[in-house]
N, C-alpha and C positions, 0 to 999 in steps of 0.2 A: 133326436130331441127334437120341442116343438119349435117350429123358424121364429114364433113372435119372442121367444124366451131367449134364444140368437140370437134376434134383432137388439133386446132387451140389453144384454152381453154388451154386442158391439158397442151400441151408441156408451153404456158409461165407460168402456174402455179405452173411448177418444178421452175421456178427459184423464187418464193416465197418460196420454201425450202433450202436452201441458209444459214446456222447460221447465224445469227447476233453476232457482234464480242464479244459482251459484253453479249451474252445468257449464262444463269445458269440452271444446271438442278435442272428439278423441284422438291419439296419432292414426290409426289407424281407419280411420275415418278418411283422410286426406290422401293414403296412397288408393283408396279403393277405386274410385274414380265411374265413370259409367258401369252401370252391373245391366249386361247383355242377355238375353235368355239363358237362364242356370240357375242352380242352386248354390247357393250362398251360408256357408256352415259358422255359426258363430258359437266358439264354444269358451266352456273355462268354468271359472269357480263361483258361487254363486254370489251374489254382490259385489263382482268383478265390473259390472258396466255395461255388461253384454246388452242389455233394455237400452240402454242410454243410444250405444254405437247403435242398434239398430233404427231408435227414432229420429237421427240426426240424419240416415240414410232417407229414411221415409221423409224426412221434410227436404233433403235435400229432389227426392223423385215427384215430389208433390202430390204422396201417394197416401189416403187413410186407411187402404186395406190393412188392415191389425187386427190378431186376436191371440192373447194371452191364454193358455191352456192351465195358468200356475191359479185362475181365477175359481173359486169353488162353486161357482155356480154351473161348471163346464163340467162339471165330475161324469155325465152322464153321457159327452161328448162320444157318438161311434165314427167309423171311419164313415160310412153316407154323408157323414154330417156335413165336410168339408165342400161339398158341392154347395149345400142349402150355404154356406157364408158365403161363397162365391158369388152366389144370387143375391142375398142380402149387400155385401158390396157394391155389385153393380147398381141395384136399386136406390143404396142410399148414397152414395159417394163416385156414381157415373163411370162408365166403362174404366179398366187400369191394367193391366197386364202385370204388375206388381202388385203380392202377397208376402205378405210380413208372420210371420208367429213365433210367439215366445214360448222358449221350454216344449218344441214339437213331441219329445220323445216320452211321453205323458200317454201318447196316443197311440194304445197298439195298431200296426198295420200305415204308420203315418207315413212309410215310404214308398206304398203302393199307390197316394195318394199324388205325391210330390213326382212321381215320376210319370204319372199319368199329365200332370198340369206341363212340366217342360214339354211334352210330346207335344200339347195346346201351346207351344210356345210362351206360356207364365214364365218370369223372373221371381222367383222361390228364395226368401231371407228366413233364416231358422236360427233358434238359438237353441242351448242345450248344454245343460251342466254335468252331464256323464260321457265321457271319451270312448268308451266303450262300448256303450247301446248303441251310440250316433254311428259310429265307426263300421261296426259289424251289420249296418241295416244299409247305409252308405254304398259297403265293399260290395254289396249284393247285389243291389239295384239299383243303383246309382255308379255306377262304372263309370269315372270321364267324365260324369256330367255332375261334377261340384267342387265347387274349388271351399277350403280351410282355412279359416282363424282364428287363433288363438285369442282371447282375451285375457289380458292380465289386468289388475289391479293398477293403480296411477304409477309408472314411471316416475323416474327423477323427474324430467323435465314438466311432464304431465303435472305432477306435485308444486313446481314453482309456478305453474303458470296459475294453478288455484285458488294459490295463499298469495299471490303476486307478491313471489320474493326475487330474486336474486341468485345464479350460482355462486355457492360459497360455503368456508367450511361449516360455519353457523347454519344455513340451510340442508345439508348435505347430511349433518348432526340431525334436526332435526326428522327428517326423513327417513335414516334409519328407523329413530326410534318410534316413529307412527307409524310406517309404511305406508302403504296406497292404496287402502279400500276408500272410497266415494261414499259411504253412507257413514261409517265411524268418522272420518276426516270431517264432515258437513255436521256431524251432532257435538264428537267430540265425548262420548263418552264408553266407555270400554265394555259397558254391556253388550253393545251391536257386534265387538269381536266375540263374545260370548256366547251369545245368540246363533253369531254365523257358525260356530261352529257343533253348537246343540244341532242346529236345524239340519247339518249337511249330516251329521254319524245318524241321526234320528230318520229324516227323510227320505236320504239316498244312499245308506247304509245297513240301519239295523231294521226298518222294514221292508227295502228291497229284498235283501239277500236273507232275513228271517234268521237273523244272530243274536241269539243269546247271550249270557255276560259280557251284559252292557258296559256294566261297570271296571270290568278287567279291559274291553277293547278303549273303552276312554283312560282308561289311564296307560294304556299302550302308546295312543297319539297324543296324549301329553309328554310323555318321554320323550315320542320323536320330534314335539316341535318345541321340546329341551333342550333337544340335542342337533341342534343344525351344525350341517358339515362334520358328523360325524362319522366315523364305519359301524355297521350295523350289520346282525348276521338273522337268520331267521330263529336259528338253534338258539343264539344267545337271548333273543326275546322270547320264546317259547319255554325255556330253562327258569328266566326273570319271573316272567311274569306265570306261569305254571300252566301253560296252555297246552291242551291235549297234543297238538304236535306242529310238528315245523311249517306241514303246508295246511297249518288253522291259520298260523301269523303270516305268511306268501298270501294267501286270500286277502286275508283282512289291508293288509299292505298296498293289495293290487286294484282294492273296493277305495283305497282312500287316495292312487293315484288317478283313478280313473273320475274323482268327484275333484281332481287337481289342489287338492288338499297338499300332499307332498310329491317329490320328485325323490328318485332314488338315482344316482351317478356312478355307473359303471368304473372300476379300475383301467387305465387304459394297457391293451395288450392285443398285438394282432391276430393273435386268436379268440375269435367269440366262445369259444369252448371255455380256454381260462378264463375270459371278462366273465362267465355266467360263475363258475366257484368261486370267484372271489368275492367280499364283504364290498356293497355300495356304502355311497356317502347317502343322506338322509338333509334334502335342504324344503324348507316352507314355500309356501304360495306367497308369501308376506313375511317379509324381515321384522312388521311391527305385529301378524299376528304370532312370529315364535318370538317376541318382546313382553308381548304380553302373558302369554301361558307359560315362561319359565318357571321352575318349582324352585330357579336356586335364593331367589329374591334381590338378586343382585345380575346386572343383565353382562353378558360377555362381548364386548363389545368387536372383539377380533371376529365372532364368529356372526355376530351380527349384519357386521360390514363384508363378511365373506358370500353369506344368505344372499345379499343385494347386488352382491357382482355377480354371483351365479345368475339371479333373476334376470341381469342383465343381457347375460351372455344368451340365456334361453328364450326371453322377449326379441332379440336379434336375429334368432331363427339358425343356433352352431349347434353341430353336434358338441356335447361334452364327455369330458373323461375327468379324473383325477390320476396321480401318476404318483406310484411308490416304489421305491428301491430300494438301495440304502439312505436315502433321504426321501424327502417328499413333495411336490408339488402341489397347486390346490386344483388348478385346471390346466387341462387341453384342450384344443376348441378347434372346429375348424365351420365353415359354411361352405356346404355341399362339399364340391371336389375340391372346394381350394386348399392350400397347403395350411398346415397345422400351426396352432399358436402355442406358447407356452406363457400362462400367467400365474404367479403368486401372491398373498394377499396376506397381508401384514397392517393392523391398524397402526404401529409405528417400529421402525426398525431401528433399535438397539444395541449396545454390544451384547447383551444378552443372546439374542434372537437372530442376530447379522445374519452370523456365520452357517445358521440351520437351514436358513431361506433361502440366503442367496446359494447354497450348493446344492441342494434342493430343485431348486430352479435349473440350475446348470446343466445338472445329474439328468433333468429331463429335457434340456436346449441339446446334448450331447445325442441322446436318443434318435430323437428327428431331426439331426444334423440340422438347425436352427442358429442364428448368429447374433439375432435379437430376442433380449426378452424380455416380461413387465412386470413390477412390483406392482402391485396397486396399495395404497395406505391411505390414514385419514385425512393426513395434510403435510405428509412430507414429498420434494421434489427432486431429482437429483438425477445425474445421467454418468457413469461409469463404464468402463471395461474392467473385467474378470475373467481371469485365463483366458481370453482372447475374445469373450462374449462382450456383446456390448447389452446394458440392464438400464434399463428407464425407470426410475421412482415416479409415479404420480398420481397424487389426490382422486381420490375416487371422484370424487366431485368434477373434477375436471376431464376427466376419464369419459363420465358417463355422458355430458353436458355437450 
């Protein structure tokens, strides 16, 4: 690209770095600290706040070396242009070892430049909205030279800060219904969520993977978002939506996961082969998005609560499974090699569901040889002993707070 055009783009993008009046400090910013020469990869669904986190890191490091590849004017950007951008950064803002690139996966061969920059002791912070594309290139070119950070929509704690609320049943209910997408919460119009889903489907999936039958795939996505917390199978989806093969459905779901719209949770089993054969449970990137996408006309608050709890577990870096034996338990989880925990989710424990929920939790605890288990509710709190096991009921807003 012509150097003067790149200079114009860089200078105009500086205006994008002005903090929004309602911007809050993201939780991950507080934990990242100093950034020595390395590649730092911020991945996550579109509009989750990756760029905001990047800008907060830039302000902390007093760096202006920023380029956003989502800018339509950068459509002709090639690998050789990275060095020209570096030269312009030095001319415009002075010497700096830190460089920030937004949505870098749009540029073919970007990983070669990043490897070269790391060899020259640069610190590179990049964002991307596709897990597979980034991981593929990072694994081959930057092995051992990058740190990855998943960026989610607001957590409950961030939601409280954004709206200046305190932990309570009322604020938690608002969080369950509204979710955590910053752009939607800032404007309050549901069209933001609709546009987000449409953009991801068209730009990140249909166009990138050359998919046809857009209407059918859109209906599959809506079905999945409307059925969070439920088991799904590729064959059932194939038959329901009359798709040619189960492998086509599997590919589409993988695309959705790569774009961070959905997560699939395996059934717990000590055998990975058995895990792979069993149905998986589906969860959405945001419970507010799941609520908005529901086709039932009424909210299933139990499933929205379950989705909220799943996201908290995932955001906290846990491995997660569901359990199914004679009864069911919503989550088995652990962090790295720590011991397992068992957790059941129920909007409200009552005479109709108490036996089922408790027995499912105890069955999972017995299998894992656990003495303590947890049931997350909307606003019930208790602690009791059942079959020699200690079970704690705790409101979601206290557990997440």
